[in-house]
N, C-alpha and C positions, 0 to 999 in steps of 0.2 A: 360108516356110524358116525354121527355127530355128539362129542363130548361135549357138554353145557361147560363152559369156562368159568362161569361165574359160578356154577356149584362145582367144580373142580378146584378153584381157588379156594372156595370155604371149606374146602375138606384138607386139604393141606394146612390151612393155618388153624383149624381144629385140631389135625394130629398135631403141630409141633406145639400147639398149647397142652398136649398131652403128655408130650412129653414129661415135664415135669411133675404130672398127675396122676398118670397110668404106669404101668408095669411096663418096661422095654422086654421084646420078643429076643430072649439070648440067642437062638439061633441064626434068627436075620442080623443080629449087631453082629455077632463073627463072621457072617460072609460077607458082609458090606465091610468089613473092615479088613478080610483078607481080597476082594476086590479092589480098595483103595491103596491095598499097600502093593499088590499088580501095577496097578496104575501108575504108580510115586516111583516103580522100578523099571516101568517101562518108558513109551514113547509118548502116549497118549492119555489124557484125561477126560477126551471125551466119552467113552463107555460109561463113566461114573453118571453124566446127564441122561445119557440113553436108559440107565437101569431107573432112573428117577422116575423119567419119561413113562416106560414100561409098568412099572408100580403103581404110577396114578392111575393109568387107564384102568387095569385091570382092578383098583381099588374104588374107579368110577360104576364100571361094566363088569362083569363076569365072564360074558357072553364075547367081551372084546377079542378076538384075534391077535396076539402081539407079535405074531410073524408078519401080518400083512399090514407093514407102516406105513405105507404109501397107496392110497386108495385110487390113484389113477392108474395104478397096476393092477388093482385087484376090485374092477368094476361090480363083478358079479357076485363079489365078498361084500354081505351087509354087514358084517362084522369087522370089516376093516377101518385104522382107523389112522389120522394123520398126525404119527408122532411128532412130527416136524412143527405141526402147528400148535400142538400140545405144549412142546419142552418151550416153545417162543414165548407163547400167549401166558403161560402160567408158569412151569417152573424156573425159567430164567428170573421173571420180576420180583417171585417169592422168595426165590434163593438170597436174592438180596435184602427185600423187605425184614425177612424173619430170620435171617441170617446163618444160614447154611451151604455151605461150598461145596457145588455140583462141578468141580474139577476144572471148568473151563469159564471165563469172565465173558466172552463174545454175546451177542445178541441172539444169535441163528447158532447153537453147539452144533446142530445135526447137520449143517453145511459141511463140516467138516468131514475129511476120509474117515471111514468106509462108508460114512452112512449116506452123503451125499450121491455115492453111484449106486446105491442098493436099489433093487426093484422091489424085494422081499428082503427081511431079514432071515439069513443062513442062507443065502443064495449064492455061495460061495466067491462074494467079491473080493480082490485082494485085501489082504490087511498087513500094514508094516510087519514086519519080523519083529521088532521090538516090541510089539503092541499084541502079538498073537495070544499069550500067556491069559492075557488080561480080557480080551475078545472074547476067548473060549471058556474063560468062567462065568463072563457077563451073560454069555449065550446058554450056561447051565442054570442060572440065577432063573432067566426068564421063562427055561423049560418048568421051573418049578412053580412059578407064577402061572403059566398057561393050565399047567392040572388043577388052580382050584377053582372050581366050576361050579360049587354049592351056596358060595356065600362072598361078599366082597369083605367080610370083615377082617378074614385074615393078611388079605392085600394090604388093609389100613395098619394092621398090625405091623406090616413091614414098611409102609411109609415113615410110620413114627421111628422104629429103629432107623430109617434112613438117616432121617433129620436130626438124630442122636448124634448117631456117628458122624457123620458130616458138617457137626456144628464144630467137632475136634478137630477140624481141618482149617479155620478160618485162618486166614493169615495173622500172624502176631507180630505188627511192625516194631513194635519197641524190641523186642528181641535181636535186631539187626544191629542194633548198636553196635555190639561187638565183633559182629562179622567182619570177616578179609573181605577187602572190598578191591573192586580191578576199574579203574574209571575208563571213560571212554578213552583218555591219552594214551593212558599205559595200554588197553586192549589195541588202539593204532599204534604203535611204536611196537608191540609184540608182533604183529602181523607183516608190519613193514621188513622187520628183523626174519622171520619166518622165510616169506616168499624171496628175500635179496639173498638168503642165506642158500637158496637151490630152485630151480626151476620144477625140476623133476617132470619135465613135460607140459607143463600147464596143473601138472595136478594139485600145488599149494595152494595158488591161488583160487580153483576152482572150488577146492574145499573151501575156503574160507570166506565164499562168497556166498556157498550153499549154506555155512552156519550162521552169516549174519541173516540171511533171508528166512531161516529155520526161526528167528528170535521176529522177526515182522511177522511172517505168513503163519507158522508152525510147522512145524517138520514135516506134520503127513501130508500137507499138499505143496511142497517143494523137492522136486524131482532133478537128480544131479545125476547122468549120466557118468559110465565110463571115457576118459580120456582118449579122442582120435577113435570111436568105435563108430564104425561106416553103416552097422548097422540102426545106428540112434535114432529113436522117433520123435526126440525130441526137437523142438525151433532153436534152442539154445542152449550153450550149456548148464545153465542152470534155468529152470522153470518153476513158475507158480501157476499152479495147477486152480482151474476158475472155481470158484465157491457155490457155482451153481449146480443141479441136479445134472445137469450136461454131459454126459459123456464126451473124453477127449477134448476138451476146449482149456485153454490156457489163457490165463487174466495176464500172464507179464513173462518175456522172456529175456535173457541175461546172456550177453557174449563176454568171456571174460578173457583179458589177454594181459598176459606178461612179457610182452613182445610189442615190439611197435606194429602200429596199426594204421592203414592207410585209408583214406576216405572209400576208395573202392571194396575194403576191406567190410567196412561198414555199411556199404549200399548190399551187398552181396547177402549179407546176413540179414539185413532190412528185408531181404525180398523174398526169404526165405521163411521171414515170419510174416509178412503177406499172405503165401503160399499157403499157410498153414491156420491161417486165419487169426493171429494172434494180432491184437491191436496198440497194446504197448511191450516198446522193445527198448534194452538198454544196452550198450556197451560200455565194460569197466575195463580199463587201458590202465595198465599200474609200472608198465616200464618205464625205468629211469629214464631211456630214450625217445619215450614219446615225445614224437612233436603236436604243435596245439593245431588242431584240425578245426575247419570252419562250421561251430555246429549251426548257427545260424543258417548256414547254407544246409545242410545236410538235414534241418529237422525241416526246413520248407521243402525239401524234395519229398521228405516221407510225408509229410502231409497231405500232399498232393496225393500219394497213394492210400491216404485211410489208416498211417502207421503215425502212432505218437511215439517219438524218438526223444533218449535222453543217453546223453555222453558223460562219462563220469572219468574225469581225470586225476587219478593218483587213488589211494585208498580213502583218504580223510572224509571226501564227500559221500563216498558211498557209504563208510560206516555211520555217520551222522544222519542219515536218512533212513540207515533202516532202524537203527536205536531210537530214534524221534517218533517215527511212525508206528513201532511195537506199541502193545497194547499194555505195557509195564514200564516203570521209572526208567529211564537211562542207564541207571547204576546194576538195576537188576538185570534190564538187557546186555549189558559186557560180561557182568558174571555167568550169563548160561549162554553167549556167543562162545567162551573160553570153552565148555562141555560139547557144543554143538559142532564147534570147530574140528574138535578131537576128535569127534565120531565122525565127519567126513572126512577127515583125512583118511583113517579107517575105510572108510567105505570106497575111496578111492583108490584106496591100496596106496599110498604112499609110503616112503622108506621109515622103517624104523625110525631112522636118525631124526626123521622129520618130527616125529609123535614125539621123540626124547627132547628136543629141541623146543618144543612147541609148552612141553610142560616145564621146563627150567622158566620159558619167556614169561609163562604166566602163575608162576608159583607165587603167592602170598609172601 
């Protein structure tokens, strides 16, 4: 099914204008508010962008199959539609233009997990534990939309309610002036103190790296396995999943070491990345006993094998890179990193003492 992007854009603009002129469906307002809160409490807000896309698709054509979201996986289904295209081409730009929040700020919200791995909505693609409640409720709402088969009018009312509710979630930057702040320098000091206090077999350093990458790439794209897990299928201690729809692809892999690393250790890790199809890899070396490696020679060696290799000596450079390349201001990223690192410490089963120390080090 080809949904006319120009007509869809006009429909969104019309319903956004009607927010101030027409009644807002009370039931849909409550439902969208509930989903918003579930996403705020969970780990992913991508479900908000997906619901907006599904509502718009139904408002454009009541015969659309809201579960067949990838036409290439539903070639015999004339009512399949490309949720990714509709979201990217209509929902994302108009959210910015018309002033309503869709939960995420990237140009391709549905490139995030779990949507980029799905072949069909509800196909049992794994969902992050902390996002399951929001995802399940979103599926309920899509189920309600799917039952609207006689007219597009009710879906348009849902769209109007969505805009009305999500306008209330626009960032209010002026209110941040009184907030407690954690600077990148304070964050770096806290991280160094945490890792120097105790290694726990590398758990603390790995959790820190994963938490920083959560800020940069989003927690749903960052995978971090258990320490020394022989069955681990990841190329590195911490990996960033590809933002494409291809399964089992990695954008970047990171080896995190709080003990001295030799050049041969770097090469062993690099060879594993190459074998698993990773094109970008980094080694984060944070031991105070780490000697300086010949980064130029190692990079040249890796380049000959088709791998881009980066070495981080100490935490400072890694922290600065992660916060700078995140899609939020560095100050906000530093504050987010505090919470993400705490979650990652729990995820690797760091000691209760580590969590207590982290809370103490980062207390405003």
